[in-house]
C-alpha positions in Angstrom: 10.4 5.7 14.7 7.3 6.4 16.7 3.9 5.5 15.5 2.9 9.2 15.1 6.0 10.0 13.0 5.4 6.9 10.9 1.8 7.9 10.3 2.6 11.5 9.4 5.5 10.4 7.2 3.4 7.9 5.4 0.7 10.5 4.8 3.4 12.8 3.3 4.6 10.0 1.1 1.0 9.3 -0.1 0.5 13.0 -1.1 3.9 13.1 -2.8 3.4 9.9 -4.8 -0.2 10.7 -5.8 0.5 14.3 -6.6 3.6 13.5 -8.7 1.8 10.8 -10.6 -1.1 13.1 -11.3 1.4 15.6 -12.8 3.2 13.0 -14.9 6.3 13.0 -12.7 5.8 9.7 -10.8 9.5 9.2 -10.3 9.6 12.1 -7.7 6.9 10.4 -5.6 8.6 7.0 -6.0 11.8 8.6 -4.6 9.8 9.8 -1.6 8.4 6.3 -1.0 11.9 4.9 -1.3 13.3 7.3 1.3 10.4 6.4 3.6 11.0 2.7 3.2 14.7 3.1 3.5 14.3 5.0 6.8 11.8 2.5 8.2 14.0 -0.4 7.3 17.2 1.2 8.6 15.5 1.7 12.0 13.8 -1.7 12.0 14.8 -4.5 14.3 13.0 -6.9 12.0 14.1 -6.0 8.5 13.5 -9.4 7.0 10.0 -9.5 8.4 9.3 -6.0 7.1 10.7 -7.0 3.7 8.4 -10.0 3.6 5.4 -7.8 4.5 6.4 -5.4 1.8 6.6 -8.2 -0.7 3.1 -9.4 0.3 1.7 -5.9 -0.1 3.3 -5.4 -3.5 1.9 -8.8 -4.6 -1.6 -7.8 -3.5 -1.1 -4.5 -5.3 -0.2 -6.2 -8.5 -3.3 -8.4 -8.2 -5.8 -5.8 -7.2 -4.6 -2.7 -9.1 -3.3 -4.8 -11.9 -6.6 -6.5 -12.4 -8.6 -3.2 -12.2 -6.2 -1.6 -14.7 -6.3 -4.5 -17.1 -10.1 -4.6 -16.9 -10.2 -0.9 -17.7 -12.1 -0.1 -14.5 -9.3 2.1 -13.2 -7.1 4.3 -15.3 -3.9 5.6 -13.9 -2.0 8.8 -14.5 1.6 7.9 -15.3 0.6 4.3 -16.2 3.9 3.0 -17.3 6.0 1.1 -16.3 3.5 -1.3 -14.8 3.2 -4.9 -13.5 1.8 -6.6 -15.4 2.2 -4.4 -18.5 -0.8 -2.1 -18.6 -1.7 -3.2 -15.1 -0.5 -1.6 -11.8 1.9 1.3 -12.3 5.1 1.2 -10.3 4.2 4.3 -8.4 1.1 2.7 -6.9 3.1 -0.4 -6.0 5.5 1.9 -4.1 2.5 3.1 -2.1 1.5 -0.5 -1.3 5.1 -1.2 -0.1 5.2 2.0 2.0 1.8 1.2 3.4 3.0 -2.2 4.6 5.5 -0.4 6.8 2.6 1.3 8.7 1.1 -2.1 9.8 3.8 -2.8 12.4 4.1 0.8 13.5 1.4 3.4 13.4 -1.3 0.8 12.5 0.1 -2.0 14.7 -3.1 -2.3 16.6 -4.7 -3.7 13.5 -2.5 -6.8 13.7 -4.6 -8.2 16.5 -7.9 -7.4 14.7 -7.7 -8.7 11.0 -11.5 -8.4 10.8 -11.4 -4.7 11.7 -8.5 -4.3 9.3 -10.7 -5.8 6.5 -13.6 -3.5 7.4 -11.3 -0.4 7.4 -9.7 -1.5 4.1 -13.2 -1.9 2.5 -14.0 1.7 3.6 -10.6 3.4 3.5 -9.3 1.9 0.2 -12.0 3.4 -2.0 -11.8 6.7 -0.2 -8.1 7.0 -0.8 -8.7 6.3 -4.5 -11.5 8.8 -4.6 -9.2 11.4 -3.1 -6.4 10.5 -5.6 -9.0 10.9 -8.4 -10.6 14.2 -7.3 -7.7 16.0 -5.7 -4.8 14.9 -7.9 -6.1 13.3 -11.1 -3.8 10.4 -10.3 -6.5 7.8 -11.0 -9.9 7.7 -12.8 -12.6 5.3 -12.3 -14.3 4.2 -15.6 -18.1 4.5 -15.6 -20.0 3.2 -13.8 -17.8 4.3 -11.0 -19.8 2.2 -8.5 -18.4 -0.9 -10.2 -14.8 0.3 -9.6 -15.5 1.4 -6.0 -17.1 -1.9 -5.2 -14.1 -3.8 -6.6 -11.8 -1.5 -4.6 -13.8 -2.2 -1.4 -13.7 -5.9 -1.9 -10.0 -5.9 -2.9 -8.8 -3.6 -0.1 -11.0 -5.3 2.5 -9.4 -8.6 1.6 -5.9 -7.2 1.2 -5.9 -5.3 4.5 -7.3 -8.3 6.4 -4.6 -10.5 4.9 -1.8 -7.9 5.5 -2.9 -7.4 9.2 -2.8 -11.2 9.7 0.5 -11.5 7.9 2.0 -8.6 9.9 1.1 -10.4 13.1 2.6 -13.7 11.8 5.9 -12.2 10.5 6.4 -10.0 13.5 5.2 -12.2 16.4 5.3 -15.8 15.1 8.2 -18.3 15.3 9.8 -16.9 12.1 10.1 -13.5 13.8 11.8 -15.0 16.8 14.2 -16.8 14.6 15.0 -13.6 12.7 15.6 -11.7 15.9 17.9 -14.4 17.2 20.4 -13.9 14.3 23.5 -11.9 15.2 
């Protein structure tokens, strides 16, 4: 799948997941994310590496969104089921997993620049949540909103830097060569 198609498809998934969560029908968006992930994995030459990257992204989502949810700094529409309970809802973890599949496709250029990935994460993460809040009522930042946005900037900056570095490692490191050598 080309980088452009990957980018456009992920944007469609983001809208589907956030809109459905905002309307109390998170399962619809999660289905869209599952279709996206299934298509990406079906076309992948490095499924195991992609699955590892998805697992890393989900773990970061549990930590970042789960912490913000448990602290009450971020409130989610369609909040259950969640990991941990009352933490990151499954629909947002589906977004983390789907996003991971852009890092070796449409956002592959970030693999070589983890510092730039961190900067873009610090800027883009809070903007995505602001869009989800204003346009879809999928999330709400508890007052003072600056506290939540600051936490999102730190969390997403660190997460995207780690994910870009991890994407490079799992797709170009010795483990990736070993995975590709399998029949």
